[in-house]
N, C-alpha and C positions, 0 to 999 in steps of 0.2 A: 573732683571727675577723676576719671580712666581713663587714662591715652595712652598709644600702641605708637611706638618708634618706628618710624615707613624708612626706608631709602630711598632715593630717587635718583636716578641720574641720566642723562644730557645728554651726548656728544660725550665733550673729554670730564664733566663736569658731575662727579656728587655729590649728593646732602641727604641729609639725614633730618624727615620733621616729625610733629607729634600730628597723630591726630584726636584726635577726641573719640571716646565708648562713642558716639551717636551722631559720625561725622554724616553729614548729607551727598555726595557728587558736585557741586554745586560747593559749597564749604573744602571738598579741600582742591579742589579747581583755581581757586579764590588762595586758597594755600599755594602750593606747588607755583601759582600768576607770578602773586610779589616774591617767592623769594629769589626768583625766574627773572624779576621784576619785565613779566611776560607783556601789551599793552592788547586784552578786551578784545578791545575796540575794531582787532587789524587782523589778530590770530587767535588761535584758538590749542588749544590739547589737543593735540594724539596716547593716551592713557594702556599702559598694557603691560605684561608679567612676562616672566616664564615657565612652565611647570614641567616644564622634563620631559623626557620616555617624553621619543616625537608624538606629542601636542601642541596644537599650532598656542601661537602667543594666547592670552587670555582678555581681551578687550575691556577696555573701562570703562562704558557709556551713560554708567547712568545707575544709584543709589541701588537696587539690588546687587549688579555686578561689586559693588564698592562692600554690601554686606556680606558676601557670599567668598572676596579678598579681609577684610578684615576676620574671618573667620580662619579662611584658609592660616591669614598671620598667622593667629594668636597661638591654634595648637602645633605652629614649625618654634622648635628651639633655637633654632636658626636667622638672627633675622635678618638672614642680610638673605638668605633661600629665598626668596620672592619680590626681593627691589622694584620696584614699580617704573617701567621704560617712559617717558617722555616727548614726544615729536611736538617740536612748532611749526605746525600746520602755522601759514603765510594764506588770507583769504582774500578770493580772487574778485574784483572789481562786485561781479555780479552778487554772492555774498557782502559784500559790506551791506549794499543797496539792500536786499532783504533783510538784514536785519537795522539798516534804521531805518521802517519800517517798517517793525515793529514794535 
């Protein structure tokens, strides 16, 4: 199975993960959450990356945005150019209630 090496930053922490070539967004969230020991019952991840040249950071929110990122990353020789930036967002009580009802 082919994998892609991706760098992830969150606050002062930087680490790398190996993403399978057919990785889905939910898999990415699972991999990063496990590495950072994030409790997905009370928190969610906000993932983005910088493409430079006066362009706003690109948010990663679904399989399509992950596929776009993986193509961009695959075609760049410097593996640290598009490091993922992760923010752990604590869910409010209202959001927790909505998750429990699903």
